[in-house]
N, C-alpha and C positions, 0 to 999 in steps of 0.2 A: 440505470446507465448501462450501456452495452460496451464492454471493453473489447471483446472478440466474439467469434461464433460460440466459444465455450465458456466465456466468463461474463457474468451479469452481476451488477452491484445494485443493491437496493438501499437507498438512503432514506431514513425515516426520521420523523420528529420524535422527541422523547415520548410524547403521548401515544403515538402510533406504535412505537417500539414496545411500550409497556403491555400492549395487547398480545405480544408474542412470548412473553415470559412472566412467570409468577415472581421472579426475583427482582430485587431493587436494581436500578440501573446505576452503575458507578460513575464517578466523575473521572473521565479518561485522562484528565490533566494531572490527576493525583494517583491513579492506579492504572495498571495495564490490564485491560480486560481481553484484548485480542491483539495478535500480530498477524497481519495479512501479508502474504508474499505473492507477487505476480511474476510470472516468467515471461520474458519478452523475447522477440526474435533477433535483437541486435543491441549493441551497446548504445547506439544512437536512440533507439526506442526507449531504453531505460532513462537516458538523460531527458528525453522529450516528456515522458510521463512526470518525472520529478519536477521539471521546469514548469509544466502546466499546473501542477499541484501548488507550487510556490506562487505562481501568478494568480491563482484563485484564492490565495490567502493562507495556504499551509506554510509550513516551515521545515527546514532540514534539522535533524538532530545529530547527524554525524557526517563525516566526509565520505565520498565514494570509496568503495573498496575494490581494488583491481588486483586479482590473483592470477592474471594471465589468461587462464582457461575459463575463468568466471569473473564477472563484473557485477557489482551491485551498488545501489544507492537507495536511500529511503527518505521518507518525509512523514511529518505528522499532519493529519487533516485538521480542520477547524475545531473538532471536538477533542483533539489530542490523541486520536488513534494512530498507531504506528503502522505504516505501510512500507514493506521492503519490495523493491523492484530489482529483478536480477536477470542476467543473461549468462548462459553457459554454452560453451562450444559443443556442438552436437557430437563430435567424435569422442568426447569425454563421456557422454551419457549413453553411447551405444556400445 
């Protein structure tokens, strides 16, 4: 899946994922194996990504966080992985 010119996401079946690691694959609904954070260009883009994830079967695990200069929301995908999506005002980061 292509998110942007700089972000690509590879979604794999468990069988295919096992070829990338010698370790057992955990059940992400019972253990946290990774937390992924995507930086978006606007608050609206954050809400759109989360809304699309929910429409595709994911769910939210917390309320959106609005800190004025920074806004974030997140979701869990169908396997239980946590995805944070955030926007930060550019004048704060420069």
